[in-house]
C-alpha positions in Angstrom: 77.2 101.2 85.6 76.3 99.9 81.7 79.7 99.1 81.2 80.8 98.5 84.6 78.3 95.5 84.5 81.6 93.1 86.4 80.1 93.7 89.6 76.6 94.0 91.6 74.7 94.2 95.0 74.1 90.8 96.1 72.3 90.2 99.4 74.5 92.0 102.4 77.3 92.6 100.2 78.6 92.8 96.5 79.6 90.1 93.8 82.3 90.6 91.4 83.6 88.7 88.5 87.0 88.7 87.8 89.4 87.7 85.1 93.1 86.7 86.5 96.5 86.3 85.4 98.7 84.9 87.7 102.4 85.1 86.9 101.4 88.6 85.4 104.9 90.6 86.6 103.2 92.7 89.0 99.9 92.7 91.5 97.6 95.2 89.9 93.8 96.3 88.7 93.7 96.8 85.1 89.7 98.5 84.5 86.9 96.6 83.3 86.7 94.6 80.0 83.9 92.7 77.7 84.5 89.1 77.0 83.7 87.7 73.6 80.6 86.4 75.0 79.7 90.0 75.9 80.1 89.9 79.8 81.9 92.3 82.0 85.0 91.4 83.7 87.6 93.3 86.4 91.1 92.2 84.9 93.7 91.6 87.3 96.9 90.2 87.6 99.5 88.9 90.5 102.5 87.7 90.6 102.1 84.7 92.2 101.7 81.5 90.2 98.1 79.6 90.3 100.0 76.8 93.1 98.6 75.9 95.8 96.4 78.4 96.0 98.9 81.6 95.7 97.2 83.3 93.1 94.0 83.2 94.4 95.4 84.6 98.1 97.0 87.5 96.2 94.1 88.4 94.3 91.9 88.7 97.2 94.5 90.8 98.9 94.5 93.0 95.7 90.7 93.3 95.8 90.8 94.0 99.3 93.5 96.4 98.9 92.0 98.1 95.8 88.3 99.1 97.4 89.9 99.6 100.9 87.8 96.4 102.4 89.3 94.1 105.1 90.8 91.6 103.6 88.3 88.8 105.7 85.1 90.3 103.4 86.6 89.1 100.4 86.2 85.8 99.0 86.4 83.5 96.0 82.6 82.5 95.7 83.4 80.2 92.0 86.3 79.6 89.9 89.0 78.4 92.1 91.0 77.0 89.5 90.5 79.1 86.3 90.8 82.7 85.2 87.5 83.6 85.4 86.0 83.8 89.0 84.0 85.1 91.1 84.0 86.7 94.4 82.0 87.9 97.0 82.9 91.3 99.3 80.5 91.4 102.6 79.9 94.5 103.9 78.2 97.9 102.7 76.9 97.4 99.1 76.3 101.1 98.5 79.9 101.9 99.7 81.6 98.8 98.1 79.8 99.5 94.7 80.8 103.3 95.0 85.0 101.9 95.9 84.2 99.4 92.5 83.1 102.7 90.4 85.7 104.7 91.0 88.2 102.1 90.2 86.6 101.3 87.3 86.4 104.7 86.3 90.4 105.4 87.1 91.7 102.0 85.6 89.4 101.7 82.7 90.7 102.6 79.1 
């Protein structure tokens, strides 16, 4: 999981760091990328504009759908008005980490 350090087990769920591109033309998870400071983030884009929380709502929906988790288990912890966000996904950490690993492996590149 060294290259997929965009997520980690945290309490009764998983913390996930995301770089969001609103008005990105499509809703998609584009794998893991390293920022200039070395941090790993999951790249995501949504069609929704960053107005009235619509891009954040679309991101929550996208992440939940991508990993097969109920929408209510995904929440934005920090970065509500920034491109870089920390999300928390409640649930069995082992199952969630496996789903994220699969996403990172198939979408990374």
